[in-house]
Every structure is written in C-alpha cells, then in structure tokens.
C-alpha positions in Angstrom: -27.9 -181.1 78.9 -24.5 -181.8 77.6 -22.4 -184.3 79.5 -19.4 -182.0 80.2 -22.2 -179.6 82.3 -23.9 -182.0 83.7 -20.5 -183.5 85.2 -19.8 -179.8 86.3 -22.9 -179.8 88.1 -22.8 -183.0 89.9 -18.9 -182.2 90.5 -19.8 -178.7 92.0 -23.0 -180.2 94.0 -21.2 -183.3 95.1 -18.3 -180.4 96.9 -21.3 -178.7 98.7 -22.7 -181.6 100.3 -18.8 -182.8 101.2 -18.3 -179.7 102.7 -21.7 -180.4 104.8 -20.7 -183.4 105.6 -17.8 -182.6 107.3 -16.9 -182.7 111.3 -17.7 -179.4 112.6 -18.5 -177.9 116.0 -21.8 -176.9 115.0 -23.8 -179.3 112.0 -27.1 -177.4 112.1 -24.7 -174.3 111.0 -23.1 -176.3 108.6 -26.1 -177.8 107.0 -27.6 -174.3 106.7 -24.6 -172.8 105.2 -24.8 -176.0 103.0 -28.2 -175.5 101.8 -27.6 -171.8 101.4 -24.1 -172.5 98.7 -26.8 -175.1 97.0 -29.4 -172.6 96.4 -27.1 -170.1 95.0 -25.5 -172.7 93.0 -29.1 -173.5 91.4 -29.7 -170.1 90.5 -26.0 -169.3 89.2 -26.6 -172.4 86.9 -30.0 -171.3 85.3 -32.2 -173.4 87.5 -34.2 -169.9 89.2 -37.4 -172.1 90.1 -35.2 -174.7 92.3 -33.3 -171.8 93.9 -36.3 -169.9 94.6 -38.4 -172.8 96.2 -35.1 -173.6 98.2 -35.0 -169.5 99.7 -38.8 -170.0 99.9 -38.0 -173.0 102.2 -35.0 -171.8 104.0 -37.0 -168.6 104.7 -40.0 -170.3 106.1 -37.9 -172.6 108.5 -35.8 -169.6 109.4 -38.4 -166.7 110.1 -36.0 -165.1 112.6 -32.7 -165.3 110.2 -32.6 -161.8 108.2 -30.2 -163.6 105.9 -32.5 -166.3 104.9 -35.5 -163.6 104.5 -33.0 -161.3 102.5 -32.1 -164.1 100.1 -35.8 -165.3 99.5 -36.9 -161.6 98.8 -34.2 -160.9 96.4 -34.8 -164.1 94.1 -38.3 -163.3 94.5 -37.6 -159.8 93.1 -35.3 -161.2 90.3 -38.3 -163.4 89.5 -40.4 -160.5 88.9 -42.7 -160.8 92.6 -41.2 -157.5 93.8 -44.3 -156.2 95.5 -44.3 -159.9 97.6 -40.6 -159.3 97.9 -41.0 -155.9 99.6 -43.9 -157.2 101.8 -41.4 -159.9 103.3 -38.6 -157.9 103.8 -41.2 -154.9 105.7 -42.4 -157.7 108.2 -38.9 -158.8 108.5 -37.6 -155.0 109.3 -40.9 -154.8 111.8 -39.3 -157.3 113.8 -35.5 -156.1 113.5 -35.6 -152.6 111.8 -32.4 -151.7 112.1 -31.0 -155.1 110.5 -28.4 -154.4 107.9 -29.0 -157.1 105.7 -32.7 -156.7 105.5 -32.6 -152.8 104.7 -29.8 -153.8 102.0 -32.4 -156.1 100.1 -35.4 -154.0 100.5 -33.6 -151.1 98.7 -32.2 -153.2 96.2 -36.0 -154.5 95.5 -37.2 -150.7 95.7 -34.2 -149.8 93.0 -35.9 -152.4 91.0 -39.4 -151.3 91.6 -38.6 -147.9 90.6 -39.2 -146.8 94.1 -36.1 -144.7 94.3 -37.5 -142.2 97.1 -38.1 -145.7 99.4 -34.5 -146.9 98.3 -32.7 -143.9 99.2 -34.0 -144.1 102.6 -32.9 -147.8 103.3 -29.1 -146.7 101.8 -29.7 -143.7 104.7 -30.1 -145.8 107.0 -27.8 -148.3 106.5 -25.1 -145.4 105.6 -25.9 -143.5 109.2 -25.0 -147.1 111.0 -21.9 -147.5 108.9 -20.3 -144.3 106.9 -18.2 -146.4 104.6 -20.3 -148.8 103.5 -18.9 -148.7 99.7 -22.3 -150.6 98.7 -24.9 -148.5 100.2 -22.9 -145.3 98.8 -23.5 -146.6 95.5 -27.0 -147.5 95.8 -27.5 -144.0 97.3 -26.1 -142.5 94.5 -28.0 -144.4 92.0 -31.7 -143.9 93.9 -30.6 -140.0 93.6 -29.7 -140.6 90.3 -32.8 -142.0 89.6 -34.8 -139.2 91.4 -32.6 -136.6 89.0 -30.6 -135.4 91.7 -27.5 -135.9 89.5 -25.2 -133.8 91.6 -26.0 -135.1 95.0 -25.9 -138.4 93.4 -22.3 -137.8 92.3 -21.5 -136.3 95.8 -22.1 -139.9 97.1 -20.0 -141.7 94.4 -17.0 -139.5 94.9 -17.2 -140.3 99.1 -17.6 -143.8 97.9 -14.3 -143.6 95.4 -12.3 -141.3 98.5 -13.0 -145.2 100.3 -12.7 -147.5 97.5 -10.5 -145.8 95.0 -10.1 -148.8 92.5 -14.0 -149.6 92.9 -14.9 -149.6 89.5 -18.6 -150.2 89.8 -18.3 -146.6 91.8 -16.8 -145.3 88.5 -19.0 -146.4 86.2 -21.9 -145.4 88.3 -20.1 -141.7 88.4 -19.2 -141.8 84.6 -23.0 -142.9 83.7 -24.7 -139.9 86.2 -22.0 -137.5 84.4 -23.1 -138.5 80.8 -27.0 -138.2 81.9 -26.6 -134.8 83.2 -24.6 -133.4 80.4 -21.3 -133.7 81.5 -19.9 -136.2 78.9 -16.5 -134.7 78.4 -15.7 -135.0 82.2 -17.1 -138.9 81.8 -14.8 -139.4 78.9 -11.9 -137.9 80.9 -13.0 -140.2 84.0 -13.0 -143.7 82.0 -10.9 -143.1 79.0 -7.4 -144.7 80.8 -9.0 -147.3 83.0 -11.5 -148.8 80.5 -9.0 -149.3 77.8 -6.9 -151.2 80.3 -6.3 -154.9 80.4 -9.0 -156.8 82.4 -11.6 -153.6 82.7 -15.1 -154.6 82.6 -17.2 -154.5 79.6 -19.5 -152.1 80.8 -16.9 -149.4 81.4 -15.9 -149.5 77.6 -19.5 -149.2 77.0 -19.7 -146.5 79.1 -16.9 -144.9 77.6 -18.5 -145.1 74.2 -21.2 -143.5 74.7 -19.5 -140.8 76.3 -17.8 -140.5 73.3 -20.5 -140.4 71.5 -22.2 -137.9 73.7 -19.4 -135.6 72.8 -19.9 -135.8 68.9 -16.8 -138.4 68.5 -19.6 -141.3 67.3 -15.8 -142.8 65.2 -14.5 -143.7 68.3 -17.6 -145.1 69.8 -17.9 -147.7 67.0 -14.2 -148.4 67.6 -14.3 -149.3 71.0 -17.5 -151.4 70.1 -16.7 -152.6 67.1 -18.2 -152.4 63.8 -21.5 -154.5 64.8 -22.6 -151.7 66.3 -23.9 -149.0 63.7 -23.5 -145.1 64.4 -27.5 -144.8 64.8 -27.9 -147.2 67.2 -25.1 -145.3 69.3 -26.9 -142.2 68.8 -30.5 -143.3 69.9 -28.8 -144.6 72.9 -27.0 -140.8 73.3 -30.6 -139.5 73.2 -32.2 -141.8 75.4 -30.0 -141.0 78.2 -30.3 -137.2 77.5 -34.1 -137.4 77.7 -34.3 -139.7 80.9 -35.0 -138.4 84.1 -34.0 -141.1 85.4 -30.5 -142.4 86.3 -28.6 -145.6 84.8 -26.4 -146.4 87.7 -25.7 -150.4 88.6 -27.5 -151.2 91.5 -25.9 -152.9 94.4 -27.6 -156.5 94.3 
C-alpha cells in the first residue's frame, strides 16, 4: 500500500477512535456510533470483507436495532448476497413492520435483485407514512420504470421535484425515464442548461449525450463525451435503452 494512503487511513481511523474516546453522557452510544463509522470507512476504502464482518457483528449484537440490520443487509446485497439480505430484512420487519430504515433498505435490496413490484410496495409504505420523502419518491419512480410504467414513474419524479427542485438525482431519473419512453427531445430540454453548468454531476452530462444521440444528434453526443467515445458506441447505448423493458434510474441507497 502506498505510504500516503496508509497514513491517510491511519489518520482517519485515529479520528474515529478519538471521537469514541471523548467523554460523553452515554459511552455505549458513542462506541456504537464509532464502530458504525469504522465499518463505513472500511467499505469506502475498499475493504469490503472487513466492512461486511463488522456489519455482521453489529447486527448480531444489536438484533433489535433497525439501523444495524439495515446496514448489514445493504452490505450483503452489495457483496452479491441479495437473497440473504432480503431474508434478514424480512425477519426484522416481522418484528417492526413499519420501521422506515428497514423498509428503505429492503426496497433498495429488492431493486438490486430486480424485484420491482416488491420494492414498489415498500416505497409506497414509506410514502404513505411520509409523503414528502424525496428518496422514497425517487425509489418509487425507479421501480415503476423497471415495471415499464414510465408515465407513473415520471409522476413520482415530478412530485419529488416539487418538494426538492434542485435535487440532481431526481432530474437525472426523470430524464432517463423520458429517454426510455421515447421522449428524448424532452430529456434534452430538461438537461441542457443544468448538465453543462460547473459542478454538475458527470452522470447528468452522460444522460444529455444519450438523449442527444437519441434524437439523432450524434455529433453533440460526441462533443459532450469526448472523442474517446465512438458514434457506434453511443448508438448502441441508445438502441439498448429503446429496447429495454426496464428503467435506468438511479436507485436510492
């Protein structure tokens, strides 16, 4: 491991441990939060096996803690154990059927598994409890896109935009839904000004390029993506999107 990376990890770990060691009214809560941060840091730094082990240990020790079960299930799903993740969340939800953290985690796991109908049911339950939940509205839209119900999906994204007009994830999801439905010119109009702005997410620029290619402007697509992308590659993406029965939105985590 390069020395700089090693030092950076050591510094981050020392900060986490220092936070846990600080005097606080509830040391048990401090230690729990510190372990969760350490697991998150391990995963972010590429140590997925270490992170999964830490999440598993936390879930075993805190069986009544929805966040611990949700974190473990998400880590399992990211590692490819989607069925086990769904089982763990199902068991936890049997005890706490309305818990938002568990429902949110199961919905995202089900999207990863391609179980759009099940994910939709979970997102609907979240929205029923909290109608202004932008993350759940985006998840609902993605699930609907996966089911081929693009107009309903766009309704969910538009509802999310009314609540959080500046949310880039919602804008991206809405644009992708429009492209898949064959309304690429509307996607171009939606993305044109925002995608070129400084600091805009790269994915937004990619979606604008795809939408431009879908309306026949391959030159604009190449200018957006650079000369490293050929016209054939862009056209292949457009064909795949047009033939796909499912949506390409960004699922919430």
